[in-house]
N, C-alpha and C positions, 0 to 999 in steps of 0.2 A: 744194734748197740753192742753186740758181742765183740765185733771187730774194733769198735772204739775203745772199749775197756781193755781189750787185749793189747792194742797198740799203746795205750796210755801206760799200762803195766810195764811193757817192754821198754818204752822210752824212759820211764822213771827208774827202772833198774839200771839201764845204761848210764844215766846221769849219776846214780848212786855209785856205780863201779868207778866212774871217772873221778868223782869228788872224794870218795872214801871218808866222808865226814857225817854220815847219817843226816843227809840233807833232804832226801826225797823218799826214804824207805817207808815213812808213815803213809804217804800217799800211794805208794805201790801196794801196801796192804789194803788200803781202802779200795783201790781199783780192782784188786783181786776179789774182794768181797762183792763188789758190784758186778764183776764178771760172772761170778757164780749165780747171783740172782738173775742176771740177764740170760744165762744158759738154761735156767729152769723156767724161763718165761715170765719173770716178774716185771711189773710195770716200771717205766722209766723213772717216775717220781720216787719209787722205792729204791731203785739203783742209786740215784743221786743222794738221797738221804743216807743210805747205808754207807756210801763212799765218804760222805762228810763225817758221819758219826765214828766209823771205824778209824778213819785218819786222825780224828781228834783224840780218840781213846789211845791209839798207838803213840801219838805225840805226847800225850799226858803221862803215860806210864814209861816211856823210854827216854824222854828228854831229861837231861840233868837239870836239877833245880838251881836257881841262882845261889842258894846257900851252899850247895855242893861245889859250885864253881869257885866260890870265895874261899872255901876250905882247902882247895887244891893249890892255891897260890902260895 
């Protein structure tokens, strides 16, 4: 699974560099967390759950809220 998480991380970073709009950076963070767990021998279920939780938390705290978007117009 280490190769999978590393490949996913690299692919997501490449997409992020191409789009430059914070479209996949949250999932890149989640894949990095899952990669670390995989590197220390954590079970696959933990890797997947950590990927989902870290991605969601990154999305929650870095994504602008709809209120912020309406104020900028």
